[in-house]
C-alpha positions in Angstrom: 127.2 251.0 343.1 123.7 250.0 342.2 122.5 249.0 338.8 118.9 248.6 337.8 117.9 246.9 334.6 114.6 248.1 333.2 112.7 248.7 330.0 111.0 251.7 328.6 108.4 251.2 325.8 108.8 254.7 324.4 112.6 254.3 324.1 112.2 250.8 322.5 109.7 252.2 320.0 111.9 255.2 319.2 114.8 252.9 318.3 112.6 250.8 316.1 111.6 254.0 314.3 115.0 255.6 313.8 117.6 252.8 313.9 118.2 250.4 310.9 115.5 247.8 310.6 116.6 244.4 311.7 113.6 242.5 310.2 111.1 242.9 307.3 108.3 243.3 309.8 109.9 246.3 311.4 110.7 247.8 308.0 107.0 247.4 306.9 105.8 249.0 310.1 108.1 252.0 309.6 107.1 252.5 306.0 103.4 252.4 306.8 103.8 254.9 309.6 105.9 257.2 307.5 103.4 257.1 304.6 100.4 257.8 306.8 102.0 260.1 309.5 105.1 261.5 307.8 105.2 264.9 309.6 104.4 263.4 313.0 107.0 260.7 312.4 109.8 263.2 311.8 108.9 265.3 314.7 109.9 262.4 316.9 113.5 262.3 315.5 115.2 263.8 318.5 112.8 262.6 321.2 115.2 259.9 322.4 117.1 262.7 324.2 114.0 263.5 326.3 113.2 259.8 326.9 116.8 259.1 328.1 116.6 262.2 330.3 113.3 261.6 332.0 112.8 257.8 331.5 109.6 256.8 333.3 108.6 260.5 333.7 108.6 261.1 329.9 105.3 262.1 328.4 105.1 262.6 324.6 103.6 265.7 323.2 101.8 263.5 320.6 101.5 259.8 321.3 99.7 258.9 318.1 102.6 257.0 316.5 103.7 255.5 319.8 100.2 254.1 320.4 100.0 252.5 316.9 103.4 250.9 317.5 102.4 249.6 320.9 99.3 247.9 319.5 101.2 246.2 316.6 102.0 242.5 316.8 105.6 243.1 315.8 106.2 245.4 318.8 104.5 243.0 321.2 106.9 240.2 320.0 110.0 242.5 320.2 108.9 243.6 323.7 108.8 240.0 324.8 112.3 239.4 323.4 113.5 242.6 325.1 112.1 241.5 328.4 113.9 238.2 328.1 117.1 240.0 327.3 116.6 242.2 330.4 116.2 239.0 332.5 119.5 237.7 331.0 121.4 240.9 331.9 119.8 241.0 335.4 120.9 237.4 336.1 124.4 238.0 334.9 124.7 241.0 337.1 123.1 239.5 340.2 125.3 236.4 340.0 128.5 238.4 340.0 127.6 241.8 341.6 128.9 241.1 345.1 132.4 240.1 343.9 132.5 242.8 341.2 131.7 245.5 343.7 134.4 244.4 346.1 137.1 244.1 343.4 136.0 247.4 341.7 136.2 249.3 345.0 139.8 248.0 345.4 140.9 249.0 341.9 139.1 252.3 341.5 139.6 253.5 345.1 136.5 255.6 344.9 132.9 254.8 345.4 130.3 254.9 342.7 127.5 256.1 344.8 124.7 256.7 342.3 122.2 254.2 340.9 122.6 253.6 337.2 119.5 252.7 335.1 120.2 250.4 332.2 117.3 250.8 329.8 117.4 247.5 328.0 116.5 247.6 324.3 116.4 244.7 321.8 119.9 243.3 321.2 119.5 243.4 317.5 119.4 247.1 317.7 123.1 246.8 318.6 123.2 250.1 320.5 124.7 251.7 323.6 123.8 255.4 324.2 123.7 257.8 327.1 123.9 261.5 327.9 127.0 262.5 329.9 125.1 265.5 331.4 122.1 263.5 332.6 122.1 263.4 336.4 119.8 260.4 336.4 122.4 258.3 334.7 120.2 256.4 332.2 121.9 254.2 329.7 120.2 252.6 326.7 121.7 249.1 326.2 121.2 246.3 323.7 124.2 244.7 321.9 124.0 241.9 319.4 126.8 239.9 321.1 125.5 240.3 324.6 124.6 236.6 325.0 127.9 235.2 323.7 129.5 235.6 327.1 127.6 237.0 330.1 130.8 237.9 332.0 132.2 239.9 329.1 128.8 241.6 328.7 128.8 242.7 332.3 132.4 243.9 331.9 131.2 246.1 329.0 128.4 247.5 331.1 130.9 248.3 334.0 133.3 249.9 331.5 130.5 252.1 330.3 129.6 253.1 333.9 133.2 253.9 334.8 133.6 255.9 331.6 130.4 257.8 332.6 132.0 258.5 336.1 135.2 259.7 334.6 133.2 262.1 332.4 135.2 264.9 330.7 138.2 264.5 333.1 141.4 264.9 331.0 139.1 264.9 327.8 142.0 266.3 325.8 143.8 262.9 326.4 140.9 260.7 325.6 143.0 257.8 324.3 145.0 257.6 327.5 141.8 257.7 329.6 140.1 255.0 327.5 143.2 252.9 327.7 143.4 253.1 331.5 139.7 252.3 331.8 140.2 249.3 329.5 143.1 248.1 331.6 141.1 248.6 334.8 137.8 246.9 333.7 138.4 244.7 330.6 141.7 243.4 332.0 142.3 243.7 335.7 138.7 243.5 337.0 137.8 240.6 334.6 141.1 238.8 335.5 140.4 238.9 339.2 136.7 237.9 338.7 137.4 234.9 336.5 140.9 233.9 337.8 142.2 233.9 334.3 144.3 236.7 332.7 142.4 238.7 330.1 145.2 241.2 329.3 145.1 240.1 325.6 141.5 241.5 325.4 140.2 245.0 324.9 140.1 247.6 322.2 142.6 246.6 319.5 143.2 250.3 318.6 144.5 250.9 322.1 146.7 247.8 322.4 150.1 249.5 321.9 149.2 252.4 324.2 148.0 250.0 326.9 151.4 248.2 326.8 153.1 251.5 327.4 150.9 252.2 330.4 150.9 248.7 331.8 154.1 248.9 334.0 152.7 252.1 335.6 149.3 250.5 336.0 150.9 247.7 338.0 152.6 250.3 340.2 149.1 251.9 340.7 147.9 248.5 341.8 150.6 248.6 344.5 153.2 246.2 342.9 156.8 246.5 344.0 159.8 245.2 342.0 159.3 241.6 342.9 155.5 241.7 342.3 156.0 243.2 338.9 157.5 239.9 337.8 154.5 238.0 339.1 152.1 240.2 337.2 154.1 239.9 334.0 154.0 236.1 334.2 150.3 236.2 335.0 149.5 238.4 332.1 152.2 237.4 329.6 153.1 241.1 329.2 156.9 241.3 329.6 158.9 244.5 329.9 162.3 245.5 331.1 161.8 246.1 334.9 165.2 247.9 335.3 164.0 250.6 332.9 161.0 251.4 335.2 161.8 252.9 338.6 158.8 252.2 340.9 156.6 255.2 341.4 155.5 254.4 344.9 153.1 257.4 345.2 150.8 255.8 342.7 149.6 253.2 345.2 148.1 256.1 347.2 146.0 257.7 344.5 142.6 256.8 343.1 141.9 256.2 339.4 141.5 259.9 338.7 144.9 260.4 340.3 146.5 257.7 338.1 144.9 259.1 335.0 146.3 262.5 335.9 149.8 261.1 336.5 149.8 259.4 333.1 148.6 262.4 331.2 151.0 264.8 332.9 154.0 262.4 332.3 153.0 261.0 328.9 156.1 262.4 327.2 158.3 259.8 328.9 155.7 257.1 329.5 154.4 256.8 325.9 157.0 255.7 323.5 155.1 254.0 320.7 158.1 254.1 318.4 160.2 252.2 320.9 158.5 249.0 321.8 161.5 246.7 321.7 161.3 246.1 325.5 157.8 244.6 325.2 
């Protein structure tokens, strides 16, 4: 798995034009452009799709507005801040990439062969976007809380990449798929990387579903009856082991196989109205 963090001036400018303004200077620039170039402004409304698709190969049909933005002092300052954010993300990834790749390969059991391009935008734009059908795998990234914890930020990036890899597989069971990816990345990968259990983290809306899937996830990781106890103590996620016969075949499948197993057997795995054993 390779990740390249880069910037694209056209994409950054587009987000400044069409996302909520995060400063008075940005708002004034947008108003001025709309007043003077209203029709041209609105013709750019869906151009982010083309920029994400082609990245450095993107050529606008009309670059009038882009050129005005690029020459503005507010854009120059935002570009500098975006470049610094790119450096932050690169450092966080470079520091942990070797260990992450090793752990991730062990947990996923399949290789992420393609290179992902993370097109960094200003974190105040608070946006993550990508096109599932784009073979170039370009992802726009800039979140307001990125700098709160570099490890958690990289976990969110990896979560997004794995979600991209899973694609539309079992799309009719999206909550199960998202719960399994959350268990895999936010919880297990981060726990192994930091040496401290993070099974209390993740999407709050998926918490109950993740608790139902957790015993089977441990079986997927290869845990037998005795090891289930160790995992439960590590993660503070108790359940009645005697009610869960070990599904030994799960240790031989990849993440796609585990997702498939959970979706096909959800009627007896998921019992959200019967959580007394947790």
